[in-house]
C-alpha positions as CSV (number, residue, x, y, z in Angstrom):
1,X,-21.5,49.8,21.0
2,X,-20.8,48.9,24.5
3,X,-18.2,51.0,25.7
4,X,-15.4,48.6,27.7
5,X,-12.7,50.0,29.8
6,X,-8.9,49.1,29.6
7,X,-5.5,49.8,31.3
8,X,-3.5,48.4,28.1
9,X,-3.7,49.7,24.4
10,X,-1.6,49.7,21.6
11,X,-3.1,50.6,18.0
12,X,-4.0,47.9,15.8
13,X,-5.0,47.2,12.0
14,X,-8.8,47.8,13.2
15,X,-8.2,51.5,15.2
16,X,-10.3,53.7,13.2
17,X,-9.7,56.7,15.8
18,X,-8.6,58.3,19.3
19,X,-10.3,60.3,20.8
20,X,-10.0,62.5,24.4
21,X,-12.6,62.5,26.7
22,X,-13.3,64.2,30.1
23,X,-13.2,61.8,32.4
24,X,-13.8,63.6,36.4
25,X,-11.1,65.8,36.4
26,X,-8.6,64.4,33.3
27,X,-8.4,63.5,30.2
28,X,-8.8,60.4,28.6
29,X,-9.3,58.3,25.9
30,X,-12.2,56.7,23.6
31,X,-10.6,54.4,21.3
32,X,-13.1,53.7,18.0
33,X,-12.5,50.1,16.5
34,X,-13.6,48.5,13.4
35,X,-16.3,46.9,15.9
36,X,-15.4,47.9,19.3
37,X,-15.0,51.0,21.3
38,X,-12.6,51.2,24.4
39,X,-11.9,53.8,27.4
40,X,-8.4,53.7,28.2
41,X,-7.1,56.1,31.1
42,X,-4.3,57.6,28.9
43,X,-4.5,60.4,26.7
44,X,-4.6,59.4,22.7
45,X,-1.1,61.2,22.4
46,X,0.3,58.6,25.2
47,X,-1.6,56.1,23.4
48,X,0.4,57.0,20.0
49,X,3.7,57.4,21.8
50,X,3.0,53.7,23.6
51,X,2.1,52.4,20.0
52,X,5.2,54.0,18.4
53,X,7.2,51.7,21.0
54,X,5.6,48.8,21.0
55,X,6.1,48.7,17.2
56,X,9.6,49.0,17.7
57,X,10.3,52.9,17.2
58,X,9.8,55.8,19.3
59,X,7.0,59.1,18.4
60,X,9.7,61.4,17.8
61,X,12.0,59.4,16.2
62,X,8.9,58.7,13.8
63,X,8.2,62.7,13.7
64,X,11.7,63.4,12.6
65,X,11.8,60.6,9.8
66,X,8.1,62.4,8.8
67,X,9.8,65.6,8.3
68,X,12.9,64.5,7.0
69,X,10.6,62.1,4.0
70,X,8.1,64.5,3.7
71,X,9.1,67.7,4.7
72,X,6.4,69.0,6.5
73,X,6.8,70.8,10.4
74,X,3.5,71.2,11.9
75,X,0.3,68.4,13.0
76,X,2.9,65.8,10.8
77,X,0.7,62.0,10.9
78,X,2.5,59.7,12.3
79,X,3.7,56.1,10.8
80,X,3.2,53.8,13.8
81,X,4.1,50.4,12.0
82,X,4.1,51.0,7.9
83,X,4.2,46.7,7.8
84,X,0.4,47.1,9.1
85,X,-0.4,50.2,6.9
86,X,-0.4,52.1,10.8
87,X,-0.8,55.8,9.3
88,X,-2.4,58.2,11.7
89,X,-3.0,62.0,11.4
90,X,-3.6,64.7,14.2
91,X,-6.4,66.6,13.9
92,X,-4.6,69.6,16.2
93,X,-1.6,70.1,17.1
94,X,-0.7,66.8,19.2
95,X,-0.5,68.6,22.2
96,X,-3.6,70.0,22.3
97,X,-6.4,68.3,24.7
98,X,-8.5,68.4,21.7
99,X,-6.1,66.4,19.1
100,X,-8.2,63.5,17.5
101,X,-5.9,60.6,16.0
102,X,-7.7,59.3,12.8
103,X,-6.4,56.5,10.6
104,X,-6.0,57.3,7.2
105,X,-6.7,53.5,6.2
106,X,-10.2,53.6,7.7
107,X,-11.6,56.8,6.3
108,X,-13.7,56.2,3.4
109,X,-15.3,59.7,2.7
110,X,-15.1,63.3,4.4
111,X,-19.0,65.6,4.2
112,X,-18.7,68.9,5.3
113,X,-21.9,69.7,8.0
114,X,-20.8,73.3,9.0
115,X,-17.1,75.7,8.7
116,X,-16.0,74.4,11.7
117,X,-17.5,70.2,11.4
118,X,-16.6,67.2,9.3
119,X,-19.0,63.8,9.0
120,X,-16.2,61.5,8.2
121,X,-17.9,58.0,6.8
122,X,-15.6,55.3,7.6
123,X,-14.7,52.2,5.6
124,X,-16.9,50.2,7.8
125,X,-19.8,52.5,6.9
126,X,-20.0,54.1,10.6
127,X,-19.8,57.8,10.2
128,X,-18.7,60.3,13.3
129,X,-18.7,64.1,13.0
130,X,-15.1,66.1,14.0
131,X,-14.9,69.5,15.5
132,X,-12.3,70.3,12.2
133,X,-12.9,72.0,9.0
134,X,-13.2,69.2,6.4
135,X,-10.5,71.8,4.5
136,X,-8.2,70.4,7.7
137,X,-9.3,67.0,7.2
138,X,-8.6,66.5,3.6
139,X,-5.3,68.0,4.3
140,X,-4.6,65.6,6.9
141,X,-5.4,62.8,4.9
142,X,-3.5,64.0,1.9
143,X,-0.3,64.3,4.3
144,X,-1.0,60.7,5.7
145,X,-1.4,59.3,2.0
146,X,1.6,61.0,0.8
147,X,3.7,59.8,3.6
148,X,2.2,56.6,3.5
149,X,3.4,56.4,-0.7
150,X,6.8,58.0,0.1
151,X,7.3,55.0,3.0
152,X,5.9,52.0,1.1
153,X,8.0,52.9,-2.4
154,X,11.3,52.9,0.1
155,X,10.2,49.5,1.6
156,X,9.3,47.9,-2.3
157,X,12.2,49.6,-3.5
158,X,14.4,47.8,-0.6
159,X,13.0,44.8,-1.2
160,X,12.8,44.3,-4.9
161,X,17.0,45.2,-4.1
162,X,16.9,42.8,-2.0
163,X,15.2,39.8,-4.1
164,X,17.2,41.0,-7.0
165,X,21.0,40.6,-4.9
166,X,19.3,36.8,-3.9
167,X,18.2,36.0,-7.4
168,X,21.5,37.2,-9.3
169,X,23.3,34.5,-11.3
170,X,26.3,33.0,-9.9
171,X,30.1,34.8,-10.6
172,X,31.2,33.2,-13.7
173,X,34.5,31.1,-12.6
174,X,37.6,32.5,-14.6
175,X,39.5,30.7,-17.2
176,X,43.1,31.2,-16.0
177,X,44.5,29.5,-13.6
178,X,43.5,30.1,-9.9
179,X,46.0,31.5,-7.1
180,X,45.6,30.8,-3.6
181,X,46.2,34.4,-1.9
182,X,48.5,34.8,-4.9
183,X,51.4,32.6,-3.5
184,X,50.4,29.1,-4.2
185,X,49.3,27.3,-7.8
186,X,46.3,26.0,-7.2
187,X,46.2,22.4,-9.6
188,X,45.7,22.7,-13.1
189,X,42.7,22.3,-15.1
190,X,44.1,21.3,-18.0
């Protein structure tokens, strides 16, 4: 896969993970998509934050929403866009320069290669090694799946509720005489 340099990037349904890379004296991002690979002059956390804004929210709002919805306080998975199932989790503290952001939707399988390394097989059958314990990756995957499930349940509940409100039968007319504003009698039906 050839590495293409880009100036702007928003996380999308093809994004598998974003990892930091030292580029000169700065931290850039290597972005791995299903069929592409990019180099961005922004840090992974900056890309996550900008992507939240691109989809109409902000990072802190997403963090706070996750805390309230599922109660996690550290290494919180982030919903970038629930309609596109963009749920990403950090491998370490998001503020750490080593933090990698992984899409929960693309992970197929995790394999422990040694106590501090995990091989992740993605749905496109590509695999990459991450400098994180398998247990940590599994915990983060579970957290992201929990967040995804809770959020999608709420969205589906509201869709069902809206459908019911739009589909319910029209109110039946009362059989007694109708009054307009309680003063004038409207034409009697009999």
